[in-house]
SERO-4910 file (N, C-alpha, C, O; in steps of 0.05 Angstrom, whole numbers):
BEGIN
 pado doro    nc1    nc2    nc3   cac1   cac2   cac3    cc1    cc2    cc3    oc1    oc2    oc3
  Met    A     22    -27     -2      4      3     -5     14     32      0     25     41     20
  Ile    A      8     45    -29     24     72    -26      7     91    -10    -14     96    -23
  Leu    A      6    100      4     -9    119     30     -4    147      6    -22    164      2
  Glu    A     17    149     -6     16    178    -18    -10    170    -40    -12    191    -54
  Asn    A    -26    156    -47    -41    151    -67    -70    159    -59    -89    155    -74
  Tyr    A    -72    171    -30    -97    172    -18    -97    202     -7   -113    208     10
  Tyr    A    -77    224    -17    -80    251    -20    -54    267    -27    -32    261    -36
  Lys    A    -67    290    -21    -52    307    -38    -40    329    -20    -54    340     -3
  Ile    A    -10    336    -23     -6    355     -9     15    378    -17     35    367    -27
  Glu    A     17    394    -17     19    422    -19     22    436     -1      5    438     16
  Gln    A     48    452      1     62    469     28     59    460     50     58    478     67
  Asn    A     57    439     57     52    431     83     12    422     86      3    416    108
  Arg    A     -4    422     65    -33    431     66    -46    401     44    -43    392     21
  Ile    A    -60    395     66    -67    360     55    -87    360     48   -104    372     63
  Arg    A    -95    348     24   -127    348     20   -133    324     13   -115    314     -1
  Val    A   -154    308     18   -165    273      7   -184    283     -1   -197    299     13
  Ser    A   -191    277    -23   -212    283    -46   -232    255    -34   -224    235    -23
  Pro    A   -260    261    -39   -279    238    -37   -269    213    -64   -275    189    -65
  Glu    A   -262    221    -73   -254    198    -83   -229    175    -77   -230    151    -78
  Gln    A   -212    188    -72   -190    185    -51   -199    162    -21   -191    140    -15
  Ala    A   -221    182     -7   -227    175     22   -247    139     13   -247    117     24
  Ser    A   -260    148     -6   -267    128     -9   -261     95    -19   -270     73    -13
  Asn    A   -237    109    -41   -215     84    -40   -217     71    -26   -232     52    -22
  Phe    A   -190     84    -11   -180     77     21   -190     65     38   -179     48     51
  Ala    A   -224     75     42   -243     56     55   -250     30     49   -248      9     63
  Lys    A   -261     38     17   -266     -4      7   -243     -8      7   -236    -16     30
  Lys    A   -223     -6     -9   -199    -23    -24   -184    -38      3   -178    -61      9
  Ile    A   -183    -10     15   -147    -19     46   -158    -29     70   -146    -45     85
  Ala    A   -193    -13     77   -201    -17    104   -220    -34    100   -227    -48    120
  Asn    A   -234    -38     76   -253    -57     75   -272    -40     95   -274    -46    119
  Asp    A   -284    -21     84   -304     -7    110   -325     21     82   -323     42     69
  Phe    A   -343     -2     91   -376     16     64   -386     28     84   -410     26     85
  Asn    A   -373     43    103   -397     65    109   -403     78    104   -390     97    111
  Pro    A   -429     84     87   -443    105     58   -423    133     71   -411    147     54
  Leu    A   -419    141    107   -404    168    103   -376    161     84   -373    182     71
  His    A   -367    152     81   -342    152     66   -353    146     32   -336    133     20
  Asp    A   -371    151     20   -384    152      2   -383    177    -14   -397    196     -5
  Pro    A   -364    183    -47   -368    213    -41   -388    230    -54   -384    253    -60
  Glu    A   -411    216    -57   -440    232    -62   -451    237    -37   -468    255    -35
  Ser    A   -442    224    -17   -463    224     14   -467    259     19   -449    274     10
  Arg    A   -482    267     27   -488    283     33   -465    287     67   -457    310     72
  Arg    A   -457    266     85   -445    277     98   -411    259     98   -395    251    114
  Phe    A   -416    259     71   -392    255     66   -358    268     82   -347    289     76
  Cys    A   -351    249    102   -323    247    114   -297    231    109   -298    207    106
  Val    A   -279    243    109   -260    223    116   -250    205    133   -245    209    157
  Pro    A   -245    180    116   -242    159    152   -223    168    169   -203    180    160
  Gly    A   -227    162    190   -205    163    211   -184    150    213   -165    155    228
  Asp    A   -186    125    191   -164    102    186   -144    126    179   -125    134    193
  Leu    A   -154    134    155   -129    149    131   -113    168    143    -90    172    137
  Leu    A   -131    184    167   -120    214    173    -97    198    198    -74    207    201
  Phe    A   -106    172    216    -81    157    223    -65    154    204    -47    172    206
  Gly    A    -62    144    191    -43    130    162    -33    157    163    -14    161    179
  Leu    A    -43    179    148    -34    209    149     -5    212    163     19    212    156
  Ile    A    -24    216    194      2    221    208     25    209    211     46    221    214
  Leu    A     18    172    209     45    164    201     67    176    185     90    182    191
  Asp    A     52    179    161     71    176    143     89    196    137    111    189    129
  Gln    A     81    234    141     81    256    145    103    254    172    127    260    169
  Tyr    A     93    244    200    105    242    225    136    218    241    155    217    256
  Gly    A    118    204    221    131    178    231    122    157    244    100    166    251
  Leu    A    123    128    256    111    116    287    130    121    310    154    116    314
  Ser    A    110    131    326    125    126    356    124    102    371    121     81    359
  Gln    A    124    102    386    121     71    408     99     82    421     80     66    421
  His    A     93    106    433     61    106    448     48    135    435     53    159    436
  Met    A     31    121    424     15    153    403    -17    151    420    -28    135    435
  Arg    A    -26    176    410    -59    177    423    -68    195    400    -56    215    397
  Phe    A    -88    189    385   -105    203    377   -124    219    376   -123    213    352
  Glu    A   -141    235    378   -157    242    392   -182    263    366   -180    287    365
  Phe    A   -199    249    350   -215    255    331   -235    277    344   -250    271    363
  Ser    A   -234    306    333   -248    330    352   -266    343    324   -279    364    325
  Gly    A   -264    326    299   -293    339    273   -276    321    248   -254    313    243
  Met    A   -302    322    239   -311    309    217   -282    323    192   -270    344    193
  Val    A   -280    301    174   -262    326    154   -277    315    136   -283    291    134
  Gly    A   -288    345    113   -301    338     85   -298    345     70   -277    353     62
  Asn    A   -323    345     55   -304    351     24   -289    380     27   -292    398     44
  Gly    A   -268    377      2   -257    411      8   -235    415     27   -213    424     20
  Ile    A   -241    410     53   -225    418     71   -198    404     77   -193    381     84
  Asp    A   -175    431     69   -140    432     69   -144    431    100   -162    443    110
  Leu    A   -127    415    116   -107    401    136    -86    425    138    -88    443    121
  His    A    -74    425    150    -46    442    159    -35    429    173    -43    433    196
  Phe    A    -11    409    170      3    402    184     36    407    196     56    410    182
  Pro    A     35    408    211     52    432    229     80    423    218     86    399    213
  Glu    A     97    445    215    125    426    210    141    427    227    162    435    216
  Glu    A    144    424    254    150    421    278    136    390    278    115    385    265
  Asp    A    153    370    294    140    352    293    143    348    323    155    327    328
  Gly    A    135    362    347    149    353    363    123    336    378    103    330    365
  Glu    A    126    328    412     97    314    418     75    316    414     59    298    410
  Gln    A     71    338    415     38    339    408     36    356    386     52    374    382
  Leu    A     20    352    373     15    355    341    -18    369    341    -35    351    344
  Arg    A    -28    389    339    -52    401    326    -64    399    303    -51    415    290
  Ile    A    -84    390    287    -81    389    263   -110    403    258   -133    397    265
  Leu    A   -100    424    245   -131    444    239   -132    447    206   -112    444    192
  Gly    A   -153    451    197   -172    463    169   -164    479    174   -157    488    196
  Asp    A   -160    493    138   -162    520    130   -190    542    143   -191    566    150
  Asn    A   -205    524    142   -219    541    172   -225    548    200   -245    557    211
  Glu    A   -195    541    211   -180    537    236   -190    524    249   -179    522    270
  Lys    A   -219    506    245   -220    491    263   -208    466    260   -202    455    238
  Glu    A   -201    448    302   -188    435    298   -198    407    296   -219    401    307
  Tyr    A   -182    391    283   -195    353    273   -188    330    288   -198    308    295
  Leu    A   -158    348    290   -140    313    308   -129    335    320   -128    359    315
  Arg    A   -121    314    344    -93    322    365    -74    300    368    -83    284    384
  Val    A    -53    293    360    -37    274    367    -15    279    400     -7    301    406
  Gln    A     -9    254    415      2    260    429     30    233    423     23    210    420
  Arg    A     59    240    421     65    213    414     90    221    442     96    239    457
  Gly    A     96    198    436    125    197    460    146    159    457    139    136    451
  Gly    A    164    168    464    185    138    466    208    142    431    212    165    421
  Asp    A    213    128    424    225    119    409    209    120    380    188    107    375
  Ser    A    224    138    359    203    135    326    216    125    310    237    113    315
  Thr    A    205    127    284    222    104    260    199    123    237    176    132    241
  Asp    A    217    123    214    208    138    186    208    115    170    202    118    146
  Asp    A    214     87    181    221     67    152    182     68    149    165     66    167
  Lys    A    181     71    123    157     78    106    149     46    105    126     42    112
  Glu    A    163     25     98    154      3     89    134     -8    123    111    -16    126
  Leu    A    156     -3    141    147    -23    158    117      3    164     99     -5    149
  Ile    A    111     19    174     85     37    181     65     33    154     41     39    157
  Ser    A     75     25    132     54     10    115     42     -9    123     18    -11    126
  Arg    A     64    -31    127     47    -61    140     36    -47    169     16    -59    177
  Leu    A     43    -28    184     25    -34    213      3    -23    203    -17    -38    203
  Val    A     -1     -1    195    -28     12    177    -57     -8    165    -81    -11    170
  Gln    A    -36    -17    149    -52    -38    139    -61    -58    149    -78    -71    137
  Ala    A    -50    -66    179    -58    -82    195    -67    -74    211    -66    -89    230
  Tyr    A    -80    -52    217    -91    -26    235   -120    -32    219   -139    -45    226
  Val    A   -116    -22    204   -137    -20    184   -156    -44    173   -179    -43    164
  Ala    A   -142    -61    176   -140    -89    170   -175    -99    199   -199   -105    194
  Phe    A   -160    -97    222   -179    -92    245   -200    -77    251   -223    -83    257
  Ser    A   -189    -52    247   -219    -37    236   -247    -46    223   -270    -52    227
  Gly    A   -228    -43    207   -251    -55    183   -276    -79    186   -298    -81    176
  His    A   -264    -96    204   -283   -111    218   -299   -117    238   -309   -138    248
  Ala    A   -297    -87    243   -306    -74    269   -339    -80    260   -349    -95    277
  Phe    A   -355    -74    241   -375    -67    240   -387    -93    212   -374    -93    191
  Pro    A   -401   -106    213   -414   -110    231   -406   -140    261   -418   -149    281
  Trp    A   -389   -143    251   -376   -171    263   -378   -168    300   -387   -183    317
  Val    A   -366   -142    300   -365   -138    335   -384   -122    343   -402   -128    358
  Leu    A   -380   -101    333   -404    -81    332   -440    -93    346   -455    -92    366
  Val    A   -438   -102    324   -481   -113    315   -486   -137    346   -505   -138    362
  Pro    A   -460   -151    346   -466   -174    367   -459   -150    406   -464   -156    429
  Leu    A   -450   -134    398   -443   -118    432   -472   -104    432   -483   -103    453
  Met    A   -487    -92    407   -503    -66    415   -530    -98    425   -542    -98    447
  Glu    A   -533   -116    409   -558   -135    414   -553   -139    435   -575   -141    446
  Ala    A   -525   -145    459   -516   -150    482   -525   -131    502   -523   -135    526
  His    A   -533   -111    491   -539    -84    514   -565    -74    505   -576    -54    516
  Gly    A   -576    -90    482   -612    -73    475   -612    -51    457   -631    -36    450
  Val    A   -589    -52    449   -596    -22    432   -584    -27    418   -570    -47    420
  Met    A   -582     -6    392   -576      4    361   -579     24    348   -598     39    355
  Ile    A   -564     30    329   -566     52    319   -582     67    302   -589     47    290
  Asn    A   -594     85    292   -608     93    279   -603     78    248   -583     83    234
  Pro    A   -622     63    242   -628     43    217   -627     68    201   -605     64    190
  Asp    A   -634     87    194   -647     93    168   -622    127    172   -618    143    154
  Arg    A   -611    130    195   -589    150    194   -558    132    206   -542    146    217
  Pro    A   -553    110    204   -532    103    221   -512    119    212   -505    128    190
  Leu    A   -498    120    256   -471    142    246   -456    128    266   -470    121    286
  Ile    A   -417    119    267   -402    109    278   -387    124    267   -383    121    243
  Ile    A   -375    144    282   -356    151    284   -333    150    315   -337    147    339
  Tyr    A   -310    153    297   -283    151    316   -278    181    335   -283    204    326
  Glu    A   -270    176    356   -277    192    379   -236    191    382   -222    209    375
  Ser    A   -228    169    391   -190    168    390   -186    137    392   -204    121    394
  Met    A   -156    132    392   -148    114    395   -115    118    393   -103    134    378
  Glu    A   -101     97    413    -86    101    423    -59     69    415    -69     47    421
  Ile    A    -44     69    408    -14     43    401     -4     54    424     -5     77    435
  His    A     12     23    433     32     22    455     44      4    436     35    -15    422
  Leu    A     65     13    438     88    -12    423    115    -21    442    132     -4    449
  Glu    A    117    -44    448    140    -54    469    158    -47    455    176    -37    468
  Ser    A    166    -50    413    191    -47    404    181    -36    377    160    -41    365
  Leu    A    192    -27    373    188    -16    338    195    -31    315    188    -29    291
  Glu    A    213    -51    330    216    -80    310    201    -91    296    194   -109    311
  Met    A    190    -95    276    171   -119    276    172   -122    246    181   -104    232
  Glu    A    162   -145    236    157   -157    208    132   -161    198    125   -149    178
  Asn    A    118   -179    210     86   -174    200     69   -176    221     59   -198    229
  Pro    A     61   -144    236     45   -137    256     15   -149    253      4   -154    231
  Gln    A      7   -152    268    -21   -165    267    -45   -156    300    -38   -158    324
  Leu    A    -68   -149    293    -77   -137    319   -103   -163    322   -115   -174    304
  Arg    A   -105   -164    342   -128   -183    356   -149   -170    375   -138   -158    394
  Leu    A   -169   -169    376   -192   -161    394   -181   -167    417   -173   -190    418
  Ser    A   -177   -152    440   -179   -171    467   -193   -162    496   -188   -167    519
  Gly    A   -224   -140    478   -236   -134    502   -255   -113    484   -249   -102    463
  Thr    A   -283   -111    499   -298   -101    487   -302    -80    514   -291    -87    534
  Cys    A   -318    -53    515   -332    -41    530   -355    -24    514   -352    -17    491
  Phe    A   -380    -19    531   -394     -8    524   -411      9    535   -430     -4    543
  Asn    A   -413     37    539   -417     56    553   -447     72    536   -448     81    513
  Ile    A   -468     72    556   -498     87    547   -500    103    559   -501    101    584
  Arg    A   -502    130    541   -511    157    560   -529    168    539   -521    181    520
  Gly    A   -563    159    548   -589    158    533   -569    147    501   -553    128    499
  Lys    A   -579    165    482   -580    157    457   -553    154    442   -548    148    419
  Arg    A   -532    163    467   -500    166    455   -486    135    458   -491    131    482
  Gly    A   -473    112    449   -465    102    452   -427    115    449   -417    130    433
  Glu    A   -415     97    474   -389    109    472   -373     75    480   -369     66    502
  Val    A   -367     63    455   -354     38    454   -325     38    446   -316     51    428
  Gln    A   -309     17    465   -269     19    464   -272    -14    454   -283    -33    465
  Leu    A   -262    -14    439   -246    -41    427   -212    -47    437   -191    -40    427
  Asn    A   -216    -56    452   -185    -55    460   -168    -84    440   -179   -105    434
  Tyr    A   -143    -77    434   -135    -99    420   -102   -107    426    -88    -88    432
  Thr    A    -95   -123    426    -68   -130    427    -48   -135    400    -54   -149    381
  Leu    A    -26   -122    403    -14   -136    377      7   -147    376     27   -136    386
  Thr    A     10   -167    365     33   -186    360     46   -183    328     38   -173    307
  Asp    A     69   -197    336     94   -203    306     95   -237    309     89   -250    329
  Gln    A    101   -245    292    105   -272    294    102   -291    316    117   -310    323
  Gly    A     80   -283    326     73   -303    358     83   -293    383     83   -303    405
  Arg    A     94   -263    370    108   -247    406     84   -227    403     68   -223    385
  Ser    A     87   -216    425     60   -195    437     83   -173    432    106   -178    439
  Ile    A     76   -149    419     93   -133    409     88   -108    432    106    -96    444
  Gly    A     58   -102    434     43    -81    446      9    -81    443     -6    -97    432
  His    A      5    -58    456    -25    -63    453    -40    -39    451    -29    -18    449
  Gly    A    -67    -40    452    -87     -8    445   -110    -13    452   -120    -33    463
  Ser    A   -122     19    440   -151      8    443   -169     24    415   -156     26    394
  Lys    A   -185     30    415   -198     42    388   -222     54    405   -232     40    422
  Asn    A   -234     86    400   -261     86    417   -276     94    396   -262    105    379
  Met    A   -302     92    391   -316    102    380   -346    115    392   -354    109    414
  Val    A   -361    134    374   -385    143    390   -407    134    368   -402    135    344
  Leu    A   -430    124    379   -456    108    364   -472    120    368   -482    116    390
  Ser    A   -484    137    353   -507    160    365   -531    156    357   -536    134    346
  Gly    A   -548    172    360   -582    165    353   -595    134    362   -612    121    350
  Leu    A   -578    126    392   -587     95    397   -613    100    410   -622    120    423
  Arg    A   -627     70    401   -650     62    405   -659     34    412   -641     18    406
  Pro    A   -678     23    423   -679     -3    432   -679    -21    412   -692    -16    391
  Trp    A   -667    -45    415   -659    -68    401   -678    -71    385   -699    -69    397
  Asp    A   -680    -76    353   -703    -94    333   -682   -110    315   -670   -101    295
  Lys    A   -679   -139    325   -669   -156    305   -678   -146    279   -659   -142    264
  Ala    A   -698   -143    270   -698   -155    241   -697   -120    228   -695   -120    203
  Arg    A   -699    -96    238   -689    -75    228   -653    -75    221   -641    -68    200
  Met    A   -643    -86    247   -619    -91    248   -613   -122    219   -611   -125    194
  Asp    A   -614   -129    232   -613   -149    202   -616   -136    178   -599   -142    160
  Thr    A   -633   -117    173   -634   -106    144   -616    -90    139   -608    -90    116
  Val    A   -605    -75    154   -577    -46    152   -558    -73    150   -545    -74    128
  Val    A   -551   -101    171   -527   -116    168   -532   -120    130   -517   -111    113
  Gln    A   -556   -136    127   -552   -151    106   -546   -121     65   -537   -123     42
  Asp    A   -558    -99     82   -552    -75     57   -513    -68     55   -501    -59     36
  Tyr    A   -502    -76     79   -479    -62     85   -463    -86     68   -448    -79     49
  Leu    A   -466   -117     75   -456   -130     60   -464   -137     35   -450   -153     23
  Glu    A   -482   -127     25   -486   -129     -5   -473   -106    -22   -462   -109    -44
  Arg    A   -475    -77     -4   -452    -64    -18   -416    -76    -25   -404    -78    -46
  Gln    A   -409    -84      6   -380    -98     -2   -380   -120    -31   -363   -118    -48
  Glu    A   -401   -142    -32   -404   -159    -52   -412   -147    -84   -408   -159   -105
  Arg    A   -422   -124    -82   -419   -105   -100   -394    -90   -118   -387    -87   -141
  Phe    A   -386    -84    -92   -357    -74   -106   -341    -92   -108   -324    -85   -125
  Ser    A   -336   -116    -97   -316   -136   -104   -318   -153   -135   -302   -164   -150
  Arg    A   -346   -148   -136   -357   -158   -173   -349   -135   -184   -340   -138   -207
  Ala    A   -349   -107   -174   -350    -99   -199   -321    -89   -217   -322    -82   -240
***
């Protein structure tokens, strides 16, 4: 995977076109969230792609935390700071903050290693819906709005024991689901392994909006529509 295929950079300003965002979501992350369709009125750049952009521009650090404070829509230029300190704030040309990053420990600019880690991470993320989130919602008796499903990134963390790795893999190690009225906060914890040895851990935190009582028939329809979108894309 060549991350440069999914964004354009000019004078420290980065722009992701709807087509680039959609291609990354579908081809790399196996993510068929309608929010990443170019024609969507609520279009936004995938959080996994923003994660990859940070690593591509500033390198991979042993300890990283990403806080997503806004959805990057069509036509938004992101300003990446020239100084790569322990804390980064990514602003848009509208002066709105979209992402805050904290970094610590050793770091590397190895593009090949970064590409392998990003691919492992997005493969893990792409599995979340429906295979992890739907059973989690059912267990708690709630579901997202089937007419306007909205699941967005809130934050993520990664902690590595070492930056030496050949084939990193992520495996789900636990989940947590907090419900606050119509808002759900989900944490997916994961472990990182490389050729059978543990090399780190992390978490992915998401917000599920518009929660309502669980309705299996309606949720089955949402899942079926999602899987059919995947199938149509794979046949195209």
